[in-house]
VOKOLLUM-293320 format. One line per field, with one value per atom (N, C-alpha, C): residue number from 0; residue in one letter; atom name; x, y, z. Coordinates in Angstrom, 1 decimal, decimal comma, padded with zeros to 4 digits. Layout:
N
k <- (NUM_...)
r <- (A_...)
a <- (CA_...)
c1 <- (X_...)
c2 <- (Y_...)
c3 <- (Z_...)
This chain:
185
k <- (0_0_0_1_1_1_2_2_2_3_3_3_4_4_4_5_5_5_6_6_6_7_7_7_8_8_8_9_9_9_10_10_10_11_11_11_12_12_12_13_13_13_14_14_14_15_15_15_16_16_16_17_17_17_18_18_18_19_19_19_20_20_20_21_21_21_22_22_22_23_23_23_24_24_24_25_25_25_26_26_26_27_27_27_28_28_28_29_29_29_30_30_30_31_31_31_32_32_32_33_33_33_34_34_34_35_35_35_36_36_36_37_37_37_38_38_38_39_39_39_40_40_40_41_41_41_42_42_42_43_43_43_44_44_44_45_45_45_46_46_46_47_47_47_48_48_48_49_49_49_50_50_50_51_51_51_52_52_52_53_53_53_54_54_54_55_55_55_56_56_56_57_57_57_58_58_58_59_59_59_60_60_60_61_61_61_62_62_62_63_63_63_64_64_64_65_65_65_66_66_66_67_67_67_68_68_68_69_69_69_70_70_70_71_71_71_72_72_72_73_73_73_74_74_74_75_75_75_76_76_76_77_77_77_78_78_78_79_79_79_80_80_80_81_81_81_82_82_82_83_83_83_84_84_84_85_85_85_86_86_86_87_87_87_88_88_88_89_89_89_90_90_90_91_91_91_92_92_92_93_93_93_94_94_94_95_95_95_96_96_96_97_97_97_98_98_98_99_99_99_100_100_100_101_101_101_102_102_102_103_103_103_104_104_104_105_105_105_106_106_106_107_107_107_108_108_108_109_109_109_110_110_110_111_111_111_112_112_112_113_113_113_114_114_114_115_115_115_116_116_116_117_117_117_118_118_118_119_119_119_120_120_120_121_121_121_122_122_122_123_123_123_124_124_124_125_125_125_126_126_126_127_127_127_128_128_128_129_129_129_130_130_130_131_131_131_132_132_132_133_133_133_134_134_134_135_135_135_136_136_136_137_137_137_138_138_138_139_139_139_140_140_140_141_141_141_142_142_142_143_143_143_144_144_144_145_145_145_146_146_146_147_147_147_148_148_148_149_149_149_150_150_150_151_151_151_152_152_152_153_153_153_154_154_154_155_155_155_156_156_156_157_157_157_158_158_158_159_159_159_160_160_160_161_161_161_162_162_162_163_163_163_164_164_164_165_165_165_166_166_166_167_167_167_168_168_168_169_169_169_170_170_170_171_171_171_172_172_172_173_173_173_174_174_174_175_175_175_176_176_176_177_177_177_178_178_178_179_179_179_180_180_180_181_181_181_182_182_182_183_183_183_184_184_184)
r <- (X_X_X_X_X_X_X_X_X_X_X_X_X_X_X_X_X_X_X_X_X_X_X_X_X_X_X_X_X_X_X_X_X_X_X_X_X_X_X_X_X_X_X_X_X_X_X_X_X_X_X_X_X_X_X_X_X_X_X_X_X_X_X_X_X_X_X_X_X_X_X_X_X_X_X_X_X_X_X_X_X_X_X_X_X_X_X_X_X_X_X_X_X_X_X_X_X_X_X_X_X_X_X_X_X_X_X_X_X_X_X_X_X_X_X_X_X_X_X_X_X_X_X_X_X_X_X_X_X_X_X_X_X_X_X_X_X_X_X_X_X_X_X_X_X_X_X_X_X_X_X_X_X_X_X_X_X_X_X_X_X_X_X_X_X_X_X_X_X_X_X_X_X_X_X_X_X_X_X_X_X_X_X_X_X_X_X_X_X_X_X_X_X_X_X_X_X_X_X_X_X_X_X_X_X_X_X_X_X_X_X_X_X_X_X_X_X_X_X_X_X_X_X_X_X_X_X_X_X_X_X_X_X_X_X_X_X_X_X_X_X_X_X_X_X_X_X_X_X_X_X_X_X_X_X_X_X_X_X_X_X_X_X_X_X_X_X_X_X_X_X_X_X_X_X_X_X_X_X_X_X_X_X_X_X_X_X_X_X_X_X_X_X_X_X_X_X_X_X_X_X_X_X_X_X_X_X_X_X_X_X_X_X_X_X_X_X_X_X_X_X_X_X_X_X_X_X_X_X_X_X_X_X_X_X_X_X_X_X_X_X_X_X_X_X_X_X_X_X_X_X_X_X_X_X_X_X_X_X_X_X_X_X_X_X_X_X_X_X_X_X_X_X_X_X_X_X_X_X_X_X_X_X_X_X_X_X_X_X_X_X_X_X_X_X_X_X_X_X_X_X_X_X_X_X_X_X_X_X_X_X_X_X_X_X_X_X_X_X_X_X_X_X_X_X_X_X_X_X_X_X_X_X_X_X_X_X_X_X_X_X_X_X_X_X_X_X_X_X_X_X_X_X_X_X_X_X_X_X_X_X_X_X_X_X_X_X_X_X_X_X_X_X_X_X_X_X_X_X_X_X_X_X_X_X_X_X_X_X_X_X_X_X_X_X_X_X_X_X_X_X_X_X_X_X_X_X_X_X_X_X_X_X_X_X_X_X_X_X_X_X_X_X_X_X_X_X_X_X_X_X_X_X_X_X_X_X_X_X_X_X_X_X_X_X_X_X_X_X_X_X_X_X_X_X)
a <- (N_CA_C_N_CA_C_N_CA_C_N_CA_C_N_CA_C_N_CA_C_N_CA_C_N_CA_C_N_CA_C_N_CA_C_N_CA_C_N_CA_C_N_CA_C_N_CA_C_N_CA_C_N_CA_C_N_CA_C_N_CA_C_N_CA_C_N_CA_C_N_CA_C_N_CA_C_N_CA_C_N_CA_C_N_CA_C_N_CA_C_N_CA_C_N_CA_C_N_CA_C_N_CA_C_N_CA_C_N_CA_C_N_CA_C_N_CA_C_N_CA_C_N_CA_C_N_CA_C_N_CA_C_N_CA_C_N_CA_C_N_CA_C_N_CA_C_N_CA_C_N_CA_C_N_CA_C_N_CA_C_N_CA_C_N_CA_C_N_CA_C_N_CA_C_N_CA_C_N_CA_C_N_CA_C_N_CA_C_N_CA_C_N_CA_C_N_CA_C_N_CA_C_N_CA_C_N_CA_C_N_CA_C_N_CA_C_N_CA_C_N_CA_C_N_CA_C_N_CA_C_N_CA_C_N_CA_C_N_CA_C_N_CA_C_N_CA_C_N_CA_C_N_CA_C_N_CA_C_N_CA_C_N_CA_C_N_CA_C_N_CA_C_N_CA_C_N_CA_C_N_CA_C_N_CA_C_N_CA_C_N_CA_C_N_CA_C_N_CA_C_N_CA_C_N_CA_C_N_CA_C_N_CA_C_N_CA_C_N_CA_C_N_CA_C_N_CA_C_N_CA_C_N_CA_C_N_CA_C_N_CA_C_N_CA_C_N_CA_C_N_CA_C_N_CA_C_N_CA_C_N_CA_C_N_CA_C_N_CA_C_N_CA_C_N_CA_C_N_CA_C_N_CA_C_N_CA_C_N_CA_C_N_CA_C_N_CA_C_N_CA_C_N_CA_C_N_CA_C_N_CA_C_N_CA_C_N_CA_C_N_CA_C_N_CA_C_N_CA_C_N_CA_C_N_CA_C_N_CA_C_N_CA_C_N_CA_C_N_CA_C_N_CA_C_N_CA_C_N_CA_C_N_CA_C_N_CA_C_N_CA_C_N_CA_C_N_CA_C_N_CA_C_N_CA_C_N_CA_C_N_CA_C_N_CA_C_N_CA_C_N_CA_C_N_CA_C_N_CA_C_N_CA_C_N_CA_C_N_CA_C_N_CA_C_N_CA_C_N_CA_C_N_CA_C_N_CA_C_N_CA_C_N_CA_C_N_CA_C_N_CA_C_N_CA_C_N_CA_C_N_CA_C_N_CA_C_N_CA_C_N_CA_C_N_CA_C_N_CA_C_N_CA_C_N_CA_C_N_CA_C_N_CA_C_N_CA_C_N_CA_C_N_CA_C_N_CA_C_N_CA_C_N_CA_C_N_CA_C_N_CA_C_N_CA_C_N_CA_C_N_CA_C_N_CA_C_N_CA_C_N_CA_C_N_CA_C)
c1 <- (022,9_021,4_020,7_019,8_018,5_017,2_016,4_015,4_013,9_013,2_012,1_010,7_009,7_008,2_007,6_007,1_006,5_004,8_003,9_002,4_001,6_001,3_000,4_-000,8_-001,5_-002,7_-003,8_-005,0_-005,8_-005,5_-005,0_-004,9_-005,7_-006,0_-006,8_-008,0_-008,3_-009,7_-011,2_-011,4_-013,4_-012,9_-011,6_-011,5_-011,1_-010,6_-009,9_-008,2_-007,6_-006,1_-005,5_-005,9_-005,3_-003,7_-002,9_-001,9_-001,5_-001,1_-000,6_000,6_000,7_001,7_003,2_003,2_004,1_004,6_003,5_004,3_004,8_004,2_005,0_006,2_006,3_007,6_008,4_008,3_009,1_009,6_008,5_008,8_010,0_009,6_010,5_012,3_012,1_013,5_014,1_013,4_013,7_014,3_013,8_014,2_015,8_015,8_017,4_017,0_015,9_015,3_015,9_016,4_016,9_015,8_015,6_015,1_013,4_013,1_011,4_010,5_009,8_008,9_007,5_006,4_005,2_004,5_003,2_002,3_000,9_000,2_-001,2_-001,2_-002,6_-003,2_-003,0_-002,9_-003,2_-002,1_-001,2_000,1_000,9_001,2_002,6_003,8_005,1_006,1_007,2_008,2_009,5_010,6_011,7_012,7_013,8_015,0_016,2_016,6_017,3_017,8_019,0_019,9_020,9_021,1_019,9_019,5_018,8_019,2_018,5_017,5_017,4_016,3_014,7_014,1_012,6_011,8_011,8_011,3_011,6_013,1_013,6_012,8_012,6_012,4_010,9_010,3_008,9_008,8_009,1_009,0_009,4_010,3_010,7_009,8_008,8_008,3_007,0_006,5_005,4_005,3_006,5_006,8_006,9_007,1_007,5_006,1_005,1_003,8_003,3_003,0_002,3_003,2_003,9_004,4_004,4_004,5_004,0_002,2_001,7_000,5_-000,7_-000,2_-001,1_-001,8_-001,5_-002,3_-001,7_-002,2_-001,0_-001,7_-000,5_-000,8_000,1_-000,6_000,2_000,9_002,3_003,0_003,3_003,5_004,0_005,3_006,2_007,5_007,7_008,3_008,8_009,7_010,2_011,3_011,2_011,6_011,4_011,2_012,4_012,2_010,6_010,5_009,3_008,0_007,8_006,6_006,5_007,9_008,1_007,6_007,7_007,9_006,1_005,7_003,9_003,0_003,9_003,3_003,5_004,6_005,3_004,4_003,9_003,5_001,7_001,2_-000,1_-001,2_-001,5_-002,2_-003,2_-003,8_-004,5_-004,2_-002,7_-002,0_-002,3_-002,6_-003,1_-004,5_-005,2_-006,5_-006,4_-005,8_-005,5_-005,3_-003,9_-003,3_-004,2_-005,0_-006,1_-007,4_-007,4_-008,7_-009,8_-009,6_-010,8_-011,2_-010,3_-010,3_-010,0_-011,2_-010,7_-009,5_-008,6_-007,7_-007,8_-009,1_-009,4_-010,2_-010,2_-011,1_-010,2_-008,5_-007,6_-006,8_-006,9_-006,4_-005,6_-004,4_-003,9_-003,6_-003,7_-004,0_-002,8_-001,9_-000,3_-000,7_-000,4_-000,4_001,0_000,7_001,9_002,3_001,7_002,1_001,7_002,0_001,5_000,5_-000,7_-002,2_-002,2_-003,0_-003,5_-003,7_-002,6_-002,9_-004,3_-004,7_-006,1_-007,2_-007,3_-008,2_-008,2_-006,8_-006,7_-007,2_-006,8_-007,7_-008,8_-009,6_-011,1_-011,5_-011,3_-011,5_-011,4_-010,3_-009,9_-011,2_-011,9_-012,9_-014,3_-014,5_-015,6_-015,7_-017,0_-017,1_-017,9_-017,3_-017,7_-018,3_-018,8_-018,8_-019,6_-019,6_-018,6_-016,9_-016,6_-015,4_-014,5_-013,4_-012,1_-011,0_-010,6_-009,3_-008,3_-007,0_-006,2_-005,1_-005,0_-004,3_-002,8_-001,9_-000,5_000,1_001,6_002,3_002,1_002,5_002,5_001,4_000,6_-000,2_-001,6_-002,9_-004,6_-004,3_-004,4_-005,1_-006,4_-006,9_-008,2_-009,0_-009,9_-010,9_-012,1_-012,6_-013,7_-014,4_-015,0_-016,0_-017,1_-017,4_-018,2_-017,6_-016,2_-015,8_-015,4_-014,4_-014,2_-014,9_-015,3_-016,3_-017,9_-018,0_-019,4_-018,8_-017,5_-017,1_-017,4_-017,4_-017,6_-016,2_-015,8_-014,2_-012,9_-013,0_-012,3_-010,9_-010,7_-009,3_-010,0_-011,2_-011,8_-011,9_-012,9_-013,5_-011,9_-010,9_-009,8_-008,8_-009,1_-007,9_-009,0_-010,0_-010,9_-011,0_-011,0_-010,9_-009,4_-008,2_-007,0_-006,2_-006,8_-006,2_-005,0_-004,9_-003,5_-004,1_-003,2_-003,1_-003,0_-003,6_-003,6_-003,6_-003,2_-002,9_-003,4_-004,2_-004,7_-004,4_-004,1_-003,8_-004,1_-004,4_-004,8_-003,5_-003,9_-003,1_-002,3_-002,7_-002,2_-001,1_-001,6_-000,7_000,7_000,3_001,4_002,1_001,6_002,9_003,3_002,8_003,3_004,4_003,8_005,8_006,3_006,1_007,4_008,1_007,6_008,0_009,1_008,4_008,9_010,3_010,1_011,2_012,5_011,8_013,0_014,0_013,0_014,2_014,9_014,8_015,8_016,4_016,7_017,3_018,7)
c2 <- (-002,2_-001,7_-001,9_-001,0_-001,3_-002,0_-002,7_-003,1_-002,1_-001,7_-001,1_-002,0_-001,4_-001,8_-000,5_000,1_001,2_000,5_001,2_001,0_002,3_002,2_003,3_003,5_004,6_004,5_004,7_004,2_004,6_004,4_003,4_002,7_001,7_001,8_000,5_000,3_001,2_000,9_001,7_000,8_001,5_001,7_001,6_001,8_003,3_003,8_004,9_004,6_005,8_005,9_004,7_004,2_003,2_002,7_002,1_001,7_000,4_-000,3_-001,4_-001,7_-002,8_-003,1_-003,5_-004,0_-003,9_-002,4_-001,7_-000,1_000,4_000,1_000,7_000,1_-001,3_-001,8_-001,0_-001,1_-000,4_000,9_001,8_003,2_003,5_002,3_002,2_001,8_000,9_000,6_001,6_002,2_003,8_005,1_004,8_005,3_005,1_003,6_003,3_002,3_002,1_001,2_-000,6_-001,2_-002,7_-003,4_-004,7_-006,0_-005,4_-004,7_-004,4_-005,6_-005,9_-006,5_-005,9_-006,2_-005,8_-007,4_-006,6_-008,0_-007,3_-008,1_-007,7_-006,2_-006,0_-005,1_-003,5_-003,6_-002,4_-001,7_-001,8_-000,5_-001,1_-002,3_-003,2_-003,2_-002,6_-002,8_-003,1_-004,0_-004,3_-004,1_-003,3_-002,7_-002,7_-002,3_-002,1_-000,8_-000,3_001,2_001,6_002,0_002,8_003,9_004,4_005,4_005,4_005,9_005,7_006,7_007,4_008,7_008,3_007,9_007,4_008,7_009,8_011,1_010,9_011,0_011,5_010,3_009,1_008,2_008,4_008,3_008,6_009,8_010,8_012,3_011,8_010,8_010,6_009,8_009,0_007,9_008,9_009,8_010,4_011,3_012,0_012,9_011,8_011,1_010,2_009,8_009,4_009,0_009,8_011,3_012,2_012,6_012,8_013,0_012,1_010,6_009,2_009,2_009,3_009,0_010,2_011,1_012,4_012,5_011,4_011,7_011,7_012,5_012,1_011,0_010,5_009,1_009,2_009,1_008,8_007,6_008,1_006,6_006,5_005,1_005,3_004,6_004,7_003,5_003,1_002,3_001,3_000,0_-000,1_-001,3_-002,5_-003,9_-005,1_-004,9_-004,2_-004,5_-003,5_-002,3_-001,6_-002,7_-003,4_-004,2_-005,5_-005,6_-007,1_-006,9_-005,7_-005,2_-005,2_-004,3_-004,5_-005,3_-006,5_-007,8_-008,8_-008,5_-009,1_-008,4_-007,2_-006,4_-006,3_-007,1_-007,0_-007,5_-006,4_-007,0_-008,3_-008,3_-009,7_-010,6_-011,4_-012,0_-013,5_-013,3_-014,9_-015,5_-014,3_-014,6_-015,3_-014,5_-015,2_-016,5_-016,8_-017,6_-019,2_-018,7_-019,6_-019,9_-019,2_-019,4_-018,2_-017,4_-017,0_-015,9_-015,2_-013,9_-014,9_-014,4_-015,1_-013,6_-014,6_-013,7_-013,3_-013,7_-012,3_-011,2_-011,3_-010,0_-009,0_-009,2_-008,8_-007,7_-006,1_-005,3_-004,4_-003,7_-002,9_-001,4_-000,4_000,9_001,3_001,6_002,3_003,6_004,4_005,8_006,2_007,7_008,2_009,5_009,7_010,5_010,4_011,0_010,6_011,2_010,4_011,0_011,9_012,6_013,5_013,1_013,4_012,5_013,1_014,3_014,0_013,2_013,4_012,5_011,1_010,4_008,9_008,5_009,6_009,8_009,4_010,2_010,3_009,3_008,8_007,9_006,1_006,1_004,7_004,5_005,8_005,4_004,5_005,1_004,8_003,4_002,7_001,5_001,5_000,2_000,4_-001,4_-002,0_-003,4_-003,9_-004,9_-005,9_-005,5_-004,6_-004,0_-003,8_-003,9_-003,6_-003,0_-002,1_-001,0_-000,9_-001,0_-000,4_000,6_001,8_002,8_002,7_002,6_002,9_004,4_004,5_005,8_005,4_004,3_004,1_003,2_002,6_001,6_001,6_001,2_001,0_-000,3_-001,1_-002,7_-002,8_-003,4_-003,2_-004,7_-005,1_-006,5_-006,2_-006,5_-006,0_-007,2_-007,5_-008,9_-009,3_-007,8_-008,2_-008,1_-008,2_-007,7_-006,1_-006,0_-004,5_-003,8_-004,6_-003,8_-003,3_-003,7_-003,2_-002,7_-001,9_-001,7_-000,1_001,0_002,4_002,8_001,8_002,1_001,9_002,5_003,0_003,9_004,1_004,8_006,2_006,5_008,3_008,0_007,4_007,9_008,0_007,2_007,4_008,3_009,0_010,1_011,5_011,3_012,4_012,5_011,6_011,8_012,0_011,5_011,2_012,5_013,5_014,1_013,6_012,5_011,7_011,1_010,9_009,7_008,4_007,6_005,9_005,0_004,1_003,4_001,5_000,6_-000,3_-001,6_-002,2_-003,7_-004,8_-005,9_-007,2_-007,9_-008,6_-009,7_-010,2_-010,9_-011,6_-010,8_-009,8_-009,2_-008,4_-008,1_-008,1_-009,3_-009,9_-011,5_-011,5_-010,9_-011,8_-010,6_-009,6_-008,3_-008,5_-009,0_-009,0_-010,8_-011,8_-012,7_-012,2_-011,5_-010,5_-010,0_-009,5_-008,4_-008,8_-010,3_-010,8_-011,5_-012,3_-013,0_-011,9_-010,6_-009,6_-009,0_-009,3_-008,9_-009,6)
c3 <- (-004,2_-004,6_-003,7_-003,3_-002,5_-003,0_-002,8_-002,4_-002,6_-003,2_-003,0_-003,1_-002,9_-003,4_-003,5_-004,2_-005,1_-005,1_-004,3_-003,9_-004,8_-006,0_-006,8_-006,4_-006,0_-005,7_-006,5_-006,7_-007,8_-009,1_-009,5_-010,9_-011,4_-012,4_-012,9_-012,5_-011,5_-010,8_-011,3_-011,6_-012,4_-013,9_-014,6_-016,0_-015,8_-014,5_-014,3_-014,4_-014,8_-014,7_-015,0_-016,1_-016,6_-017,0_-016,5_-016,7_-016,9_-018,2_-018,5_-017,6_-016,7_-016,4_-017,1_-017,9_-019,0_-019,4_-019,4_-019,8_-018,8_-017,6_-016,1_-016,3_-016,0_-016,2_-017,4_-018,4_-019,2_-019,1_-018,2_-017,9_-016,7_-015,7_-014,7_-015,2_-015,8_-016,6_-017,2_-018,1_-018,7_-017,4_-016,4_-015,6_-014,8_-015,3_-014,7_-013,5_-013,3_-012,0_-012,5_-011,8_-012,4_-011,4_-012,0_-011,6_-011,3_-012,0_-012,0_-012,2_-011,3_-011,3_-010,7_-011,6_-011,2_-010,8_-009,9_-009,3_-009,4_-010,2_-010,6_-011,0_-011,5_-012,0_-011,3_-010,1_-009,1_-008,7_-009,5_-009,0_-008,0_-008,3_-007,4_-007,8_-007,3_-007,8_-007,1_-007,7_-006,4_-007,7_-007,4_-007,6_-007,2_-007,9_-007,2_-007,6_-007,1_-007,0_-006,4_-006,8_-005,9_-005,0_-005,2_-004,2_-002,9_-001,9_-000,6_-000,4_-001,5_-000,7_-001,4_-000,3_-001,0_-001,7_-000,8_-001,3_-002,8_-003,2_-004,6_-005,4_-005,0_-006,0_-005,9_-005,3_-005,4_-006,3_-006,3_-007,4_-008,5_-009,1_-010,1_-010,5_-009,9_-010,8_-010,9_-010,0_-009,7_-011,4_-011,4_-012,5_-013,8_-014,0_-015,0_-015,4_-014,4_-014,5_-015,4_-014,8_-015,1_-016,8_-016,9_-018,3_-019,4_-019,3_-020,1_-019,7_-019,1_-018,9_-018,4_-018,2_-018,3_-017,1_-015,9_-014,7_-013,1_-012,3_-010,9_-010,3_-010,0_-009,0_-008,0_-007,0_-005,5_-005,4_-004,9_-004,9_-003,6_-002,9_-001,6_-001,7_-001,5_-001,6_-000,2_000,1_000,7_001,2_002,2_001,7_002,2_002,1_002,7_004,1_004,9_006,1_006,8_006,1_006,5_006,4_005,5_004,9_006,1_005,9_006,7_008,1_008,7_010,1_010,4_009,3_009,2_009,5_008,6_008,4_010,1_010,5_011,9_013,1_012,7_014,1_013,7_013,2_012,8_013,8_014,5_016,0_015,6_014,5_014,0_014,1_013,9_013,4_014,2_015,3_015,9_015,6_015,5_015,2_013,6_012,9_011,4_011,6_012,2_012,3_012,8_014,0_014,4_013,6_012,6_011,4_012,2_013,4_013,8_012,5_012,1_011,0_009,7_008,8_007,6_006,7_006,5_005,9_004,2_004,2_002,6_003,2_004,0_005,2_005,9_005,6_006,3_005,2_005,7_004,6_005,8_004,7_005,3_004,9_005,2_004,7_005,0_003,9_003,9_004,4_005,6_005,2_004,5_003,9_002,9_003,9_004,9_005,9_007,3_008,5_010,1_010,3_010,1_010,6_011,6_011,8_012,6_014,0_014,9_016,5_017,0_017,1_017,4_017,0_015,6_014,9_015,2_015,4_015,4_016,9_017,9_019,4_019,3_018,9_018,3_017,7_016,5_015,7_016,2_016,9_017,6_019,0_019,4_020,5_019,9_018,2_017,8_017,3_017,5_016,7_015,9_015,1_013,7_013,5_014,8_014,8_013,4_012,6_013,1_012,7_011,9_011,3_012,5_012,1_013,3_012,5_013,5_012,7_014,4_013,7_014,6_014,0_014,3_014,0_014,4_013,5_014,0_013,2_013,6_012,8_011,1_010,6_009,4_008,5_009,3_008,6_009,7_009,2_009,6_009,5_010,3_010,3_010,2_009,0_009,1_008,7_009,6_009,6_009,0_008,2_007,2_007,3_008,4_008,6_007,3_006,8_005,8_004,5_004,2_003,2_002,6_002,0_001,3_000,8_-000,3_-001,3_-000,1_000,9_001,4_002,5_003,0_004,1_003,9_005,0_005,0_005,3_005,9_006,6_005,2_004,3_002,9_002,9_002,0_001,7_001,9_001,4_001,3_002,9_003,7_005,1_005,7_006,1_006,6_006,5_005,1_004,5_005,0_004,9_005,2_006,9_007,7_008,9_009,4_009,1_009,7_009,0_007,9_006,9_006,2_006,1_005,1_004,0_003,0_002,1_002,3_002,0_002,1_001,2_001,2_-000,1_000,4_000,2_000,8_000,0_000,5_000,0_000,7_000,4_001,3_001,6_002,6_003,2_002,3_001,3_000,1_-000,8_-001,2_-001,9_-001,2_000,2_000,6_001,0_001,3_001,5_000,5_-000,8_-002,3_-002,5_-002,1_-002,1_-001,5_-000,1_000,5_000,3_-000,3_-001,2_-002,3_-003,2_-004,5_-004,2_-002,8_-002,5_-001,6_-001,0_-000,3_-001,3_-002,6_-003,2_-004,1_-004,1_-004,8_-003,8_-002,9_-001,2_-001,4)
């Protein structure tokens, strides 16, 4: 059995696209996934399945959510190894470890597809001081000095510039999801 982490984008935000985690867990279990665990209300799920095709799993969950809750939800599914690599390769890690950066201001925008390479090049030249970001093939590492709620560097900004969907999580959430998925490995 493979362990997966599903990140649902835009649920339970501002009273929109409401899904109770108990209902989501029940739905996923009815789809045949096992050891389903949800984490906080923003659409984080760890589960097991025999399939090795992430695209099929994403489509299966999206279809089930549309059928049960009557709205579309972008879903990104990753593995423990992918999440671990994202956290290990965090270019801000030394500054986090030394306390130069507040871990509550460290965010990760996981990309649902490869970003437009020309847009990455152009955007990487821009300065948004005191905010900082580094774009890779599958994640944007984002340090928001003034807090995520105040930054202009949000999902909408990056999606428009890079022409790809993203879903954002903070460092604490990703560390917890890594822990939960490790326990299932």
